[in-house]
C-alpha positions in Angstrom: -57.1 -20.8 -3.0 -55.2 -17.7 -1.0 -52.9 -20.2 0.9 -52.1 -21.8 -2.7 -51.4 -18.4 -4.1 -48.9 -17.5 -1.4 -47.3 -20.8 -2.1 -46.8 -20.0 -5.4 -45.4 -16.5 -4.8 -43.0 -17.3 -2.0 -42.3 -20.9 -2.7 -43.1 -23.8 -0.5 -39.6 -25.1 0.3 -36.3 -24.8 -0.5 -35.3 -23.3 -4.0 -33.6 -25.4 -6.4 -30.0 -24.5 -7.1 -29.5 -26.2 -10.4 -28.8 -24.2 -13.3 -26.3 -21.3 -14.3 -25.6 -18.3 -12.1 -24.4 -14.8 -12.7 -21.8 -14.6 -9.8 -19.9 -11.6 -8.2 -17.6 -11.2 -5.4 -17.5 -7.5 -4.2 -14.2 -6.0 -3.9 -13.2 -2.6 -2.9 -12.7 -1.7 -6.4 -15.9 -3.0 -7.7 -17.8 -6.5 -8.6 -15.6 -9.2 -10.2 -17.8 -11.2 -12.3 -17.7 -15.0 -13.0 -20.0 -18.0 -13.7 -21.3 -20.8 -11.6 -23.0 -23.7 -13.0 -24.8 -26.2 -10.5 -25.7 -29.7 -12.0 -27.7 -32.9 -11.0 -25.3 -36.0 -11.7 -25.6 -39.6 -10.3 -28.4 -38.5 -7.6 -26.2 -35.7 -6.3 -25.2 -32.1 -7.1 -22.1 -30.9 -8.6 -20.7 -27.9 -10.8 -18.1 -25.5 -11.7 -16.9 -22.1 -11.1 -15.9 -20.4 -14.6 -14.0 -17.6 -16.3 -15.3 -18.1 -19.9 -14.0 -21.6 -20.8 -11.5 -21.9 -17.7 -13.3 -23.7 -14.9 -12.7 -25.0 -11.3 -14.7 -28.0 -10.1 -17.1 -27.6 -7.1 -16.3 -30.6 -5.2 -19.1 -30.6 -3.0 -22.9 -28.9 -2.9 -24.8 -28.7 0.2 -28.4 -27.7 0.4 -29.9 -27.5 4.0 -33.3 -25.4 3.9 -32.4 -22.1 2.4 -28.6 -22.3 3.2 -26.2 -23.3 0.2 -22.7 -24.3 0.7 -20.2 -24.8 -2.3 -17.0 -26.6 -1.7 -13.9 -25.9 -3.9 -11.9 -28.7 -2.6 -8.7 -27.9 -4.8 -8.3 -24.8 -2.7 -10.0 -25.6 0.6 -12.3 -22.8 -0.2 -16.0 -22.4 0.2 -19.0 -20.2 -0.9 -21.7 -20.1 1.6 -25.0 -18.4 0.8 -28.8 -17.8 1.6 -30.6 -19.6 -1.4 -33.6 -17.7 -2.7 -35.6 -18.5 -5.8 -33.7 -16.3 -8.2 -30.7 -15.2 -6.0 -27.6 -16.2 -3.7 -26.2 -13.7 -1.0 -23.4 -14.7 1.3 -19.6 -14.9 1.4 -16.6 -16.8 -0.3 -14.2 -17.9 2.3 -10.7 -19.0 1.7 -7.9 -20.3 4.0 -5.6 -17.5 2.3 -2.0 -17.2 2.0 -1.7 -15.2 5.0 -4.7 -16.4 7.1 -8.5 -16.8 6.4 -10.2 -14.0 4.1 -13.9 -13.5 3.6 -15.3 -11.6 0.5 -19.1 -10.6 0.1 -20.7 -12.9 -2.6 -23.8 -12.6 -4.5 -25.4 -14.2 -7.7 -28.5 -14.2 -9.9 -29.8 -16.9 -12.1 -29.0 -17.0 -15.7 -26.0 -16.5 -17.7 -23.8 -13.3 -18.3 -24.6 -11.6 -21.6 -21.6 -11.8 -24.4 -20.8 -8.3 -25.3 -18.8 -6.9 -28.3 -15.2 -6.0 -28.0 -13.8 -2.5 -28.9 -11.5 -3.2 -31.9 -8.9 -1.0 -30.6 -8.3 -3.2 -27.5 -7.4 -6.7 -28.3 -3.5 -7.3 -28.8 -0.4 -7.4 -26.7 0.4 -4.4 -24.4 3.7 -3.7 -22.5 2.6 -2.6 -18.9 4.5 -1.2 -15.8 2.7 -2.1 -12.5 3.7 0.4 -9.6 5.5 -0.7 -6.7 5.0 1.0 -3.2 8.5 2.5 -3.3 7.9 4.3 -6.6 9.5 1.9 -8.8 7.6 -0.4 -11.4 7.6 -4.1 -12.5 7.0 -5.2 -15.9 4.0 -7.2 -17.1 2.4 -8.0 -20.6 -1.1 -7.9 -21.1 -2.8 -9.9 -23.8 -6.5 -9.1 -24.8 -8.3 -11.0 -27.4 -12.0 -10.9 -28.7 -13.7 -14.5 -28.6 -17.2 -16.0 -28.8 -17.5 -15.4 -24.9 -16.6 -11.8 -25.1 -13.5 -10.0 -23.7 -10.6 -12.6 -22.7 -7.2 -12.3 -22.1 -4.3 -12.6 -19.2 -1.4 -10.9 -17.6 2.2 -12.4 -18.1 5.0 -11.6 -15.6 8.5 -12.6 -15.4 7.5 -16.0 -13.8 4.3 -17.1 -15.6 0.6 -16.1 -16.3 -2.4 -15.1 -14.1 -4.5 -17.5 -15.7 -7.6 -16.9 -18.0 -9.3 -13.4 -17.4 -12.7 -12.8 -18.7 -15.2 -9.8 -18.5 -16.5 -6.8 -20.7 -15.7 -3.4 -22.3 -17.6 -0.5 -22.8 -16.2 1.9 -25.4 -12.7 3.0 -24.0 -13.2 1.1 -20.5 -12.9 -2.3 -19.5 -12.9 -4.9 -16.8 -11.7 -8.3 -16.7 -11.7 -10.7 -13.8 -10.1 -14.1 -12.8 -11.8 -16.3 -9.8 -10.9 -19.6 -9.6 -11.4 -20.3 -5.8 -7.8 -19.3 -4.9 -6.7 -16.1 -6.9 -9.1 -13.2 -6.8 -7.9 -11.0 -9.5 -9.6 -8.2 -11.6 -8.0 -5.8 -14.0 -9.8 -2.6 -14.9 -8.7 0.2 -17.3 -9.4 2.8 -19.5 -7.8 3.8 -23.0 -6.6 7.5 -23.1 -5.3 8.1 -26.4 -2.6 5.4 -27.1 -2.1 4.5 -23.5 -4.0 2.3 -21.3 -4.4 3.2 -17.6 -6.0 1.3 -14.8 -5.8 -0.7 -11.6 -5.0 -4.4 -10.8 -7.1 -5.6 -7.7 -5.9 -8.6 -5.9 -8.1 -10.0 -3.0 -10.6 -7.8 -1.5 -8.5 -4.6 -0.9 -5.3 -4.7 -2.8 -5.1 -2.2 -5.5 -1.9 -1.8 -7.8 -2.1 1.3 -10.5 -0.6 0.2 -13.8 0.0 1.9 -17.5 0.5 0.3 -20.8 1.3 0.9 -24.3 1.2 -1.1 -27.5 3.8 -3.8 -27.4 6.6 -3.1 -29.9 7.6 -6.7 -30.2 10.4 -7.0 -28.0 9.2 -8.5 -24.5 10.3 -6.3 -21.4 10.0 -9.4 -19.3 13.0 -11.4 -18.0 14.1 -14.7 -18.9 12.6 -17.1 -16.0 15.6 -19.5 -16.1 17.9 -16.6 -14.9 16.1 -15.5 -11.8 17.0 -18.2 -9.5 20.4 -19.9 -9.3 22.7 -22.3 -7.7 26.2 -23.8 -7.5 26.2 -26.2 -10.3 29.4 -28.1 -9.2 27.9 -30.0 -6.6 24.6 -32.0 -6.0 21.2 -30.5 -5.0 20.2 -31.8 -1.6 17.0 -32.3 0.0 15.3 -34.4 2.6 11.5 -34.2 3.4 8.8 -36.6 4.5 6.3 -38.1 2.0 2.7 -38.2 2.5 3.1 -41.4 4.7 5.5 -39.8 6.8 8.7 -41.5 5.4 11.8 -39.5 4.9 12.8 -39.2 1.3 16.1 -37.7 0.2 17.7 -37.0 -3.1 20.3 -39.8 -2.7 17.6 -42.3 -2.3 18.0 -45.5 -4.7 15.1 -44.4 -6.9 16.8 -41.3 -8.0 20.5 -42.7 -8.4 21.7 -42.3 -11.9 18.5 -40.8 -13.1 17.4 -37.6 -14.5 15.4 -35.7 -12.0 13.0 -33.1 -12.0 12.2 -31.2 -8.6 8.8 -29.6 -8.7 8.7 -26.7 -6.0 4.9 -26.4 -5.7 1.9 -25.6 -3.5 -1.7 -26.9 -3.7 -3.2 -23.5 -3.3 -1.4 -22.2 -6.3 -3.7 -22.2 -9.5 -0.4 -21.9 -11.5 1.0 -25.2 -9.9 -2.5 -26.9 -11.1 -1.7 -25.7 -14.6 1.9 -27.1 -14.5 0.9 -30.5 -13.0 -0.9 -32.0 -16.0 2.3 -31.3 -18.0 4.8 -32.7 -15.5 2.4 -36.1 -15.1 2.6 -36.1 -19.4 6.4 -35.8 -19.2 6.6 -38.7 -16.4 4.5 -41.0 -18.3 6.6 -40.3 -21.6 9.9 -40.5 -20.3 9.9 -42.5 -16.8 11.1 -45.8 -18.6 14.0 -44.0 -20.1 15.2 -42.9 -16.9 13.3 -39.8 -15.8 12.3 -39.2 -12.0 10.1 -36.4 -10.8 9.7 -35.3 -7.1 7.2 -32.7 -5.8 8.2 -30.6 -2.9 5.0 -29.1 -1.4 5.1 -25.7 0.5 1.5 -25.4 2.1 -0.6 -22.6 3.7 -1.1 -23.8 7.2 1.8 -25.5 8.2 -0.2 -28.1 10.1 0.9 -31.6 8.6 -2.4 -33.2 9.1 -4.4 -30.4 7.3 -1.6 -30.0 4.5 -1.3 -33.8 4.0 -5.2 -33.9 3.2 -4.8 -31.1 0.5 -1.7 -32.4 -1.3 -3.5 -35.9 -1.3 -6.2 -34.2 -3.1 -3.9 -32.7 -5.7 -2.2 -36.1 -6.3 -5.5 -37.9 -6.9 -6.7 -35.0 -9.0 -3.9 -35.2 -11.5 -3.2 -39.1 -11.1 0.3 -38.2 -9.9 2.6 -41.2 -9.5 6.0 -39.6 -8.5 6.4 -38.8 -4.8 5.1 -35.6 -3.5 6.9 -34.4 0.0 5.7 -32.0 2.5 8.5 -29.7 2.6 7.1 -26.6 4.5 5.0 -23.4 4.5 4.4 -21.2 1.4 6.4 -18.3 2.5 9.1 -17.4 -0.1 11.9 -16.8 2.7 11.0 -19.7 4.5 10.9 -22.0 1.5 14.5 -20.4 0.6 15.6 -21.2 4.1 14.6 -25.1 3.6 16.5 -25.1 0.3 19.6 -23.0 1.0 21.4 -24.0 -2.2 19.0 -21.9 -4.1 19.8 -18.2 -4.6 16.9 -15.7 -5.5 14.0 -18.1 -5.1 11.0 -16.2 -6.3 8.1 -18.2 -7.6 5.8 -21.3 -7.3 6.1 -23.4 -9.2 9.8 -23.5 -9.7 11.2 -26.6 -11.5 15.0 -27.6 -11.2 16.2 -30.1 -14.0 19.1 -32.2 -12.3 21.6 -34.5 -14.3 22.3 -38.2 -13.5 25.0 -36.7 -11.3 22.6 -34.9 -9.3 23.6 -31.5 -10.4 21.3 -28.6 -11.4 21.3 -27.9 -15.1 18.4 -25.7 -15.3 16.1 -23.6 -13.1 12.7 -22.6 -14.4 11.1 -20.0 -12.2 7.2 -20.1 -12.6 5.3 -21.6 -15.6 3.2 -20.4 -18.2 0.0 -22.1 -18.4 -2.7 -22.6 -21.2 -4.0 -18.9 -20.8 -0.5 -17.9 -22.1 -1.2 -19.6 -25.5 1.9 -19.8 -27.6 4.5 -18.9 -24.9 2.9 -22.2 -23.0 3.4 -24.3 -26.1 7.1 -23.1 -26.3 7.8 -23.7 -22.7 6.4 -27.7 -23.0 8.8 -27.8 -26.0 11.7 -26.4 -24.0 11.0 -28.8 -21.1 11.1 -31.7 -23.7 14.3 -30.6 -25.2 16.1 -30.3 -21.8 14.8 -33.7 -20.6 16.0 -35.5 -24.1 19.5 -33.9 -23.7 20.0 -35.0 -20.2 18.8 -38.2 -21.0 21.0 -38.5 -23.8 24.1 -38.0 -21.5 26.0 -40.8 -20.0 
């Protein structure tokens, strides 16, 4: 009887990870909250990491004794933890844009409670993010009350930061975005008519900001004006595809076609937001003369490693247009491989080339689903531009 009681108290084998978990990565500025759901499917384990309704697939779940490993294949990231009956304690590991990074992780069983949203917080706020040199950079903060609690996003000149989700307590709030690649947290406090707070990126980076209610006119720049090129000559490129074959701008498949050049990286969640839209455009307009090519700028610079990630990206979205291994995701090095571009600043960047190969539009960045109406307007703009170019002789 004593042995049975001890077995029931402490467990007689590995704990079962299936179910919802209230998860946290611990940043220098406090805990970033998100959710994990682990399920049993077809004899195996799978799941998701989620910010409210925005989820990233867990592509592998491994339980070995009291150890649990969660693989987030989209971003070559893992969560490794000691598995107890009601808790997980461990680390989040990601290859990182500038080398590996490790952030403490913990979770408890259950779901995060839905908390009421103070009525003075929802809406649009024009924000100024401080730079190290004392100047500021414009942002727009969007907050809304939903069935899941407080949600929102951050808009910049070149796109959105994805869906943020969290909680508010009277005049203070904390919103997080964790997807396996980006680790973002926005904290702030309402002081009179002004919001003041800190934007946390990764474990230690902190940027102070202030914001006031939007007056209606956006402080953001037009993303089609940020990057430029000589429009009098054809845009050129030459990079290997995933099989090692060199693909050039003057290949027969592109001649006389309208061509979209997608400058992207598999490490970039915004690029994951853009990919389904490009796939739909390719299916809709390919028979009418549209081609698309993706130029991948990856984290490691090791072709063998980067090729695996780009193939995973291709298969995830069912991409049928060619993806080329173009280089490493350092803005200056990307710009050096595409010397015709001036002011390259964002992943993704989309170039619209006419039938003669000349650039007619450059879209720096992308506004994803979290940007709401701005996302819909951008997709409509893409279609109008493609229709216009296809109509030209």
